[in-house]
Residue, then its C-alpha position, 0 to 999 in steps of 0.5 A: m458553480n462547481e469547477k474541476q481543479s487538478l493537482i500533481f506533486n511528488g510525495m511518498g516516493t511517487t507522483i500524487k495526482a488529485e482532481v476534485m470538484a471544489c464546492k467551497p471557493s474559500l477552500d485551499w484544498k491543494e494546500l490541505i492535501q500537500t500538507w497532509f501527505a508531507t506530514f504523513e511521510s515525516i511520521c511514517s517513512r522508514f527511509r527518514r532518519d528523523s521519522e517517528l517510525t525510524k525512532l520506533n524501529q530503533s527503540p528497545v523491546s519490552k519498553l513502553i513507547p509513546i508514538h504519534p497518534v497517526l503512527y499509532d492508528v496506521l500501525q494498529l490497522a497494519f497489525q490487525y490486517a497481519m493477524k487477519t491474513e495469518f501474517y501473509f501480510n506482515p509489517f515486520v519486514g523492514t529488516i528483511l528489506k534492508n538486508m535485501g538492499y532496499e534501504q532508500p526510497f526506490q526512485k532515489r537509489r543508485a547502488f545496491h548492497e550485498y544481500k545479508e542472510n538473517e543469522n538467526g533465521y526467520r520466525v513468523p510474528s504472532n499476535k504477541s509481537l506488539s502490544f497497544f496501549p490506546d490511552q497513552k497512544a503507546v506501543m511495546k515491541h516484543i521482537n527486534e524486527e523493524i517495521d515497514l509500513g510502505g504499501i499499507g501506509k500509502g493506502w491509509s494516507v490516501d484514505k485519510a486524504y479522501r476523508l479530509l476533503r469529504d469533511q470539507g465538503v468536496h463531494q466528488g473527486v479522485i486521489d491517485a498516489g502511484g496507483d493507490m487510488v480512491i474515487w468518489g462522487d457521481l462522475s464516472r471515470k475511466i481507469g487504466v490497468a497498467n500493462p506490467f510488460a509494456e511501459n505506458e500501456d494499459i492491459a485493461q481499462f474500467v469505468i468506475s464512479a466510486g471505490a478504492v483501487a490498489t495495484s501491486n507488481i513484482l517487476y517495478r520495484s525489483w533489483n539485482i545483486k550479484g545475479r540474484t533478483f529481488h523485489h519488494i513483496i515479502n511473503g510474511q510467512t516465509g520472510k522471502n520473495p514469493e514464487s508465484d505465477v502472478v506478476q501484477a494484481t489490481v484490487l478494488a475494495s472499500h478502502v485503499s489500505e485494504a486493497e493494498v494488503i490484498a494486492k500484496i497477498l495476491c502477488m504471493l500466491p499462485a493465481q487460482e489459489g489467490i482468487q480462492w483466498l480472496k473469495k474466502h477472506f475478503p468476499k466483497a473485494a475484487c481483483i484483476i490478476v495478470n500472470k506471467n503469460g500475460q493472461l488476465l484473471i478477473t473475479p465476478s465480484i468486480s461488478r460491485y465496483v465497475e460499470r464497464l470493463v474493456i480488455 
């Protein structure tokens, strides 16, 4: 008989929660999941001095650099999304975030450094900024900007965790890494959309049995340096924090990594413009946008994923 089992632990700079209906009594799914997220963080975190990503960021340009297969796969996906979104989504923002003072995992930071302007100005990356060599699992950088895989990396790791469990015969469950969430199986679940203006409150709720969800918010990871407010979302076309009436975007899609990318971009564009952008570039995805006035804008495509929406 299937039994519901739960797990909560810290990882990826957030709280990770999982709940499954374990089909194999012999399967230590908790160990499997915890080991996976720890492994991913050790490879792809820009905050760890010994990570594969840090080593790549410190490597010279125009040199063939073999990298870990996990880093290769997530970096290749990130670059594909960057090109598909015309670099609104941009993995080459690590240097910009460091210059803004975001040099440590957000929940661990105690002090913020001075903001540093880029002395050489900002140039939008191109499809020639990074070359991939699949046979060697290697890359070659053509620009010096550091890479940050924060949001898409977390989303990709949740997608992978889901595949690991599914391949072990776990056919029903949910994994939630700080709002990056995948739900699968036949059991309907009520998911809350956080109110960005009120801690520990929902601004909406929806019922869903299968799908991927990601939320981006300009308020949670924000900070002040000498009277200037910064946040972690960077418009890849300008290299700066966007100016938009959007405070928060929750996106539903087929993969968490895709939902993460879309949610970031919807926080960059004016709400109505973002909805039109979504319909054009990712017509199967859906979103719930919260603007600065606390109003909700919801795309009709949400009916693809949600059984019931409560506002």
